[in-house]
Rosetta silent file (secondary structure, phi, psi, omega in degrees, C-alpha in Angstrom):
SEQUENCE: MRSQLKLPEEFRIHDWRHSWVTNSLMAGENPVEASANVRHHSPGYTMARYGHSRKNGARKLAASGANRLGLSSPA
SCORE:     score description
SCORE:     0.000 S_00000001
   1 L     0.000  -43.820 -176.971  -13.874   20.478   -3.859 S_00000001
   2 H   -63.647  -42.555 -168.448  -13.514   20.297    0.034 S_00000001
   3 H   -72.995  -34.303  178.904  -17.279   19.994    0.493 S_00000001
   4 H   -66.897  -32.750 -176.323  -17.551   17.179   -2.263 S_00000001
   5 H   -85.311  -11.464 -173.213  -14.727   15.264   -0.387 S_00000001
   6 L    58.807   41.522  172.547  -16.446   16.041    3.029 S_00000001
   7 L   -89.755  151.252  177.798  -13.304   17.379    4.558 S_00000001
   8 L   -71.811  146.503  177.977  -13.284   19.506    7.604 S_00000001
   9 L   -45.728  -38.858 -172.719  -12.573   23.216    7.043 S_00000001
  10 L   -82.831  -10.144  175.495   -9.326   22.913    8.942 S_00000001
  11 L   -62.644  134.704  172.805   -7.969   20.028    6.860 S_00000001
  12 L  -125.574  138.001 -179.725   -5.027   20.939    4.631 S_00000001
  13 H   -57.125  -32.844  175.001   -3.550   18.675    1.937 S_00000001
  14 H   -61.268  -36.234 -174.286   -0.128   19.413    3.560 S_00000001
  15 H   -72.106  -23.610  173.152   -1.338   17.690    6.726 S_00000001
  16 H   -72.157  -37.215  179.488   -2.092   14.520    4.685 S_00000001
  17 H   -67.763  -45.434  178.634    1.444   14.675    3.082 S_00000001
  18 H   -50.908  -55.477 -174.997    2.972   15.191    6.641 S_00000001
  19 H   -57.095  -38.828 -174.699    1.013   12.021    7.823 S_00000001
  20 H   -72.126  -37.375 -174.356    2.103    9.889    4.815 S_00000001
  21 H   -67.364  -48.400 -174.721    5.816   10.765    5.225 S_00000001
  22 H   -64.214  -44.324 -178.242    5.716   10.084    9.022 S_00000001
  23 H   -63.088  -44.500  178.541    3.782    6.865    8.592 S_00000001
  24 H   -65.874  -34.364 -179.030    6.057    5.646    5.964 S_00000001
  25 H   -73.377  -36.621  177.652    9.242    6.318    7.877 S_00000001
  26 H   -63.298  -34.308  176.050    7.599    4.602   11.066 S_00000001
  27 L   -79.937    3.988  171.836    6.949    1.603    8.874 S_00000001
  28 L    92.472   13.136  177.348   10.573    1.438    7.961 S_00000001
  29 L   -55.803  145.294  176.155   10.535    2.891    4.476 S_00000001
  30 L   -61.511  131.639  176.785   13.993    3.903    3.211 S_00000001
  31 H   -60.575  -30.234  179.299   14.407    7.562    3.972 S_00000001
  32 H   -69.837  -38.267 -176.729   15.911    8.112    0.444 S_00000001
  33 H   -75.515  -34.037  175.936   12.752    6.707   -1.246 S_00000001
  34 H   -63.862  -40.164  179.144   10.457    8.678    1.075 S_00000001
  35 H   -64.695  -37.342  176.683   12.308   11.882    0.342 S_00000001
  36 H   -74.204  -36.147  174.705   12.137   11.292   -3.366 S_00000001
  37 H   -56.624  -41.193  176.245    8.505   10.424   -3.198 S_00000001
  38 L   -90.743   -4.384  176.611    7.656   13.849   -1.605 S_00000001
  39 L    61.606   40.768  166.928   10.313   15.633   -3.808 S_00000001
  40 L   -67.669  158.571 -178.569   12.340   16.959   -0.842 S_00000001
  41 L   -79.631  -15.738  171.856   15.748   18.297   -1.911 S_00000001
  42 L  -168.104  155.883  175.674   17.491   15.653    0.188 S_00000001
  43 H   -58.699  -28.853  171.377   16.989   12.788    2.631 S_00000001
  44 H   -58.394  -40.754  175.311   18.597   14.783    5.230 S_00000001
  45 H   -66.973  -37.139 -179.113   15.909   17.319    5.144 S_00000001
  46 H   -65.799  -43.954 -177.885   13.191   14.606    5.320 S_00000001
  47 H   -69.697  -42.442 -179.644   14.859   13.034    8.336 S_00000001
  48 H   -57.326  -40.032 -176.479   15.375   16.367   10.002 S_00000001
  49 H   -82.122  -38.042 -171.535   11.726   17.249    9.559 S_00000001
  50 H  -120.476   -2.784 -173.497   10.021   13.880    9.958 S_00000001
  51 L   -79.813   -4.062  177.970   12.605   11.546   11.486 S_00000001
  52 H   -60.027  -41.269  179.784   11.668   12.175   15.122 S_00000001
  53 H   -65.691  -34.489 -175.092    9.022    9.413   15.246 S_00000001
  54 H   -76.482  -36.107  168.030   11.576    6.995   13.835 S_00000001
  55 H   -53.712  -47.285 -176.990   14.094    7.933   16.588 S_00000001
  56 H   -62.311  -34.031  178.379   11.512    7.336   19.201 S_00000001
  57 H   -65.937  -43.473 -178.281   10.730    3.908   17.657 S_00000001
  58 H   -69.001  -36.670  170.655   14.429    2.958   17.705 S_00000001
  59 H   -59.889  -38.646 -178.736   14.649    4.067   21.373 S_00000001
  60 H   -70.087  -40.040  179.554   11.773    1.957   22.336 S_00000001
  61 H   -66.412  -42.704  176.186   13.166   -0.986   20.483 S_00000001
  62 H   -60.175  -46.262  179.964   16.660   -0.612   22.149 S_00000001
  63 H   -63.783  -45.055 -177.764   14.971   -0.310   25.594 S_00000001
  64 H   -60.039  -44.277 -171.696   12.884   -3.490   24.925 S_00000001
  65 H   -74.127  -31.924 -174.901   15.895   -5.502   23.823 S_00000001
  66 H   -78.402  -31.371  177.949   18.054   -4.322   26.739 S_00000001
  67 H   -64.928  -46.635 -179.594   15.156   -5.314   29.219 S_00000001
  68 H   -61.690  -28.449  177.763   14.929   -8.778   27.748 S_00000001
  69 L   -92.772   -2.408  178.321   18.636   -9.316   28.206 S_00000001
  70 L    81.508   16.706  179.969   18.536   -7.973   31.712 S_00000001
  71 L   -95.812  162.086  177.268   20.657   -4.821   30.970 S_00000001
  72 L   -70.963  155.155  177.024   19.849   -1.290   31.973 S_00000001
  73 L   -76.591  142.051  177.045   18.007    0.690   29.286 S_00000001
  74 L   -69.964  147.010 -169.231   19.977    3.027   27.157 S_00000001
  75 L   -70.953    0.000    0.000   19.659    6.590   27.985 S_00000001
């Protein structure tokens, strides 16, 4: 199957799943829906495991807004 799809040997289906959840959350998908789509037991688990990228995006957005208003960036 792997050779038919021309996937590298080190590729794992779980890697694809991880990318999908991370990209979905970064795109603003509701964590409850993302969690249900990958059948995690709770949205809290999904956010603990994959929410780091969403937090980084929120920090960048806050810093950008603060800079535009002439305020110091949040820590």
